[in-house]
C-alpha positions in Angstrom: 238.2 185.2 61.4 239.4 181.5 61.8 241.2 179.8 64.7 244.1 179.6 62.5 244.1 183.5 61.9 243.6 184.0 65.4 246.9 181.9 66.5 248.8 183.8 63.6 247.5 187.1 65.4 248.9 185.8 68.8 252.2 185.0 67.5 252.4 188.5 65.6 254.9 190.8 67.3 252.7 193.8 66.4 249.9 192.5 68.4 251.9 191.9 71.6 249.0 192.9 73.8 246.9 190.0 72.4 248.9 187.2 74.1 249.5 189.3 77.1 245.8 189.6 77.7 245.3 185.9 77.1 247.8 184.8 79.7 246.2 187.4 82.1 242.7 185.9 81.4 243.9 182.5 81.8 245.8 182.9 84.9 242.9 184.8 86.2 240.3 182.2 85.2 242.5 179.4 86.8 242.7 181.3 90.2 239.3 182.4 90.4 237.8 178.9 89.5 239.8 177.3 92.5 238.9 179.8 94.7 235.3 180.2 93.7 235.0 176.4 94.6 234.9 177.5 98.4 232.6 180.5 97.6 229.9 178.5 95.8 230.2 175.8 98.5 229.7 178.2 101.2 226.9 180.1 99.5 228.8 183.3 99.5 228.3 184.6 95.9 227.8 187.9 97.5 231.3 188.2 98.7 232.7 188.0 95.3 230.8 191.1 94.1 231.6 192.7 97.5 235.3 192.5 97.1 235.0 193.6 93.6 233.6 196.7 95.2 236.4 196.9 98.0 239.3 196.7 95.9 238.4 199.8 93.8 239.7 202.4 96.2 243.1 200.8 95.9 242.9 200.7 92.0 241.9 204.3 91.8 244.7 205.6 94.3 247.1 203.3 92.3 245.8 205.1 89.0 246.0 208.5 90.4 249.6 208.1 91.7 250.6 206.0 88.5 251.4 203.1 91.0 250.8 199.3 90.4 247.1 198.5 90.2 247.5 195.0 91.3 249.3 196.0 94.6 246.8 198.8 95.2 243.7 196.8 94.8 245.3 194.3 97.1 246.2 196.4 99.8 242.6 197.9 99.8 240.9 194.7 99.6 242.8 193.0 102.4 242.2 196.2 104.8 238.5 196.0 103.9 238.3 192.3 104.5 240.0 192.7 107.9 237.7 195.1 108.9 234.6 192.9 107.9 236.1 189.9 109.7 236.6 191.9 113.0 233.3 193.9 112.9 231.5 190.5 111.9 232.4 189.0 115.5 229.8 191.0 116.9 226.9 188.5 116.7 224.1 191.0 116.9 224.5 191.9 113.2 224.9 189.2 110.5 228.1 189.1 108.5 226.2 190.0 105.0 225.1 193.3 106.7 228.8 194.3 107.8 229.8 193.3 103.9 227.1 195.6 102.6 228.2 198.5 104.6 232.1 198.2 104.3 232.6 197.1 100.9 229.9 199.6 99.3 231.6 202.4 101.3 235.0 201.3 99.8 233.5 201.6 96.2 232.1 205.0 97.1 235.5 205.9 98.3 237.0 204.7 95.1 234.9 206.7 92.9 235.5 209.7 95.1 239.2 209.3 94.6 239.3 208.7 90.9 237.0 211.7 90.3 239.8 213.8 91.2 242.1 212.1 88.7 242.7 213.8 85.1 240.9 212.0 82.4 238.3 210.7 85.1 235.4 210.1 82.5 237.6 208.1 80.0 239.3 206.1 82.7 236.5 204.8 84.6 235.0 202.4 82.0 238.4 200.8 81.9 238.1 200.0 85.6 234.4 198.7 85.4 234.6 196.8 82.3 238.0 195.9 81.5 240.6 196.7 78.9 242.1 194.3 76.4 244.9 196.9 75.6 245.3 198.4 79.2 247.3 195.7 81.0 251.1 196.9 81.5 253.9 194.6 80.8 255.2 195.2 84.4 251.7 194.0 85.8 252.5 190.3 84.3 255.0 189.3 86.9 253.2 190.6 89.6 249.8 188.8 88.4 251.7 185.6 88.0 253.5 185.9 91.2 250.0 186.6 92.8 248.6 183.5 91.1 251.5 181.3 92.7 250.8 182.5 96.2 246.8 182.0 95.9 247.6 178.4 94.6 250.1 177.5 97.2 247.8 178.9 99.8 244.7 176.8 98.6 247.2 173.6 98.7 248.2 174.2 102.5 244.5 175.3 103.7 242.4 173.2 101.6 241.2 170.6 104.2 240.4 173.4 106.8 238.7 175.7 104.4 236.4 172.7 103.1 235.5 171.8 106.7 234.6 175.3 107.5 232.8 175.7 104.1 230.6 172.5 104.7 230.1 172.6 108.6 231.3 175.6 110.8 230.1 174.0 113.8 231.7 170.8 113.2 234.9 173.1 112.5 234.8 174.7 115.7 234.4 171.4 117.7 237.4 170.1 115.7 239.4 173.0 117.3 239.9 175.1 113.9 240.3 178.8 114.0 237.3 179.6 112.0 237.7 183.5 112.4 241.5 183.3 110.8 240.0 180.8 108.0 237.3 183.1 107.2 240.0 186.0 106.9 242.1 183.8 104.8 239.2 183.0 102.5 238.6 186.8 102.2 242.1 187.5 101.3 242.2 184.6 98.6 239.1 186.2 97.0 240.5 189.6 97.1 243.7 188.4 95.5 241.7 186.5 92.9 239.5 189.4 92.0 242.6 191.9 91.8 244.4 189.9 89.2 241.0 189.6 87.1 239.6 193.0 87.1 241.8 194.5 84.5 240.9 191.8 82.0 237.1 191.5 82.6 236.2 194.6 84.6 235.1 195.5 88.2 231.3 194.9 87.4 231.8 191.5 85.6 234.6 189.9 87.7 231.8 188.1 89.9 230.9 185.9 86.6 234.6 184.4 86.8 234.5 183.6 90.4 231.1 181.9 90.5 230.0 180.8 87.5 232.9 178.1 86.4 232.6 176.6 89.9 228.9 176.7 89.9 228.8 175.0 86.6 231.4 172.2 87.7 229.2 171.7 90.7 226.4 170.6 88.3 228.8 168.1 86.7 230.3 166.3 89.5 229.7 165.5 93.2 233.4 164.6 94.0 235.0 167.8 95.3 238.4 167.3 93.9 237.2 167.0 90.4 235.1 170.0 90.9 238.2 172.1 91.9 239.9 170.6 88.6 236.8 171.5 86.5 236.2 174.9 87.6 239.5 176.3 86.6 239.5 174.3 83.3 236.0 175.8 82.5 237.0 179.4 83.2 240.4 179.1 81.3 238.4 177.3 78.3 235.7 180.1 78.4 238.5 183.0 78.5 240.3 181.7 75.6 237.0 181.3 73.6 235.8 184.6 74.8 239.0 186.2 73.8 238.7 184.8 70.3 235.4 185.8 69.5 235.8 189.3 71.0 238.8 189.7 68.8 237.1 188.4 65.7 234.1 190.3 65.9 235.2 193.5 67.7 233.2 192.7 71.0 233.8 193.8 74.5 236.2 191.0 75.9 234.9 191.1 79.5 231.3 190.9 78.5 232.1 188.0 75.7 233.9 186.0 78.2 230.8 186.2 80.8 228.4 185.4 78.0 230.6 182.2 77.2 230.5 181.1 80.9 227.0 181.6 81.1 226.3 179.5 78.0 228.4 176.9 79.3 226.6 176.9 82.4 223.2 176.8 80.9 224.5 173.7 79.0 225.5 172.1 82.0 222.1 173.0 83.7 220.2 171.3 81.0 222.6 168.4 80.0 224.3 167.3 83.1 223.7 163.5 83.2 222.8 163.7 87.0 221.7 167.1 87.8 220.7 168.5 84.6 217.0 169.0 83.6 217.0 166.3 80.8 218.8 164.0 83.0 216.3 164.4 85.8 213.4 163.8 83.4 214.7 160.7 82.0 215.4 159.3 85.6 211.8 159.9 86.6 210.8 158.1 83.4 212.9 154.8 84.1 211.0 151.9 85.3 210.8 150.9 89.0 213.3 147.9 89.3 211.7 144.6 89.6 211.9 142.3 92.7 214.6 140.3 91.2 216.7 143.6 90.7 216.3 144.6 94.2 219.2 144.1 97.0 219.2 140.9 98.8 218.3 141.1 102.4 220.8 142.7 104.6 223.0 144.1 101.8 223.1 147.8 101.7 223.5 150.0 98.8 227.2 151.2 99.3 228.0 147.3 99.6 226.4 146.4 96.4 227.8 149.4 94.4 230.0 152.1 96.2 228.7 155.5 95.2 231.2 158.6 94.7 231.3 160.8 97.8 229.0 163.8 97.7 230.0 167.2 98.8 228.2 166.7 102.3 229.8 166.7 105.6 229.8 163.0 105.8 231.7 163.0 102.6 234.4 165.7 103.3 238.1 164.7 103.0 
């Protein structure tokens, strides 16, 4: 199928589910790309997978009672995030241990709940791997409103979240409430996961949260550019993945993840500064001669200002 045919299908009233799926995929990719930036900076990829488990009982309960899946998943994820944040204050147990206990327990509860619903065997793959045709019309405004709330929260808390992500001890020294910022990040990750799970599935949603941000991290040292690149990469992969899956009858969620992985591998190989090829070429460059060296008393920053890196000294 050519791109022109794909656009024609998007405009076809008989295929109304297709533009709806594209809108949800792009919205969730943008939100996950921005929130995933903090996840990558903090080295918390596990939290995305854990939150995907945590929202499952809410999705299952909403499915059984024919309620709104987004609302059900949000309630379950936020409650679990609050439990984790509270129990993690006990320094005798590390945070990852608490996460492993509560989020897996939540997933187990979801399996028990959904197993009691009629048509359990047929509905489980929809939760685990997503469904291009299974997004109800009434979920669109809910997903759009949730996306706006997440983006507004990021704008309000960006400086504090970046400070905590880069150096927690410095954040405490500055008087920031680290506990409440941790809780806010858990809630933001939960909302990002919930609006993505119907398109890409409960199992694959971690890729939408982590891969675009990790790819952007390879392409830039500037945090602001990284937060713009990550959602752009995610949205582009969602569009290409949906096009490929529609053209060749492939699973949508899996195709989007494979496109994201291909982009990441391309950045890992070809990035001018962080890529494999760039590092090899940098090692082969000749050492500057004495006449190329800086004059005595001149620092490198005075000669050619560098882009601020994502280190504590360079945070906004």
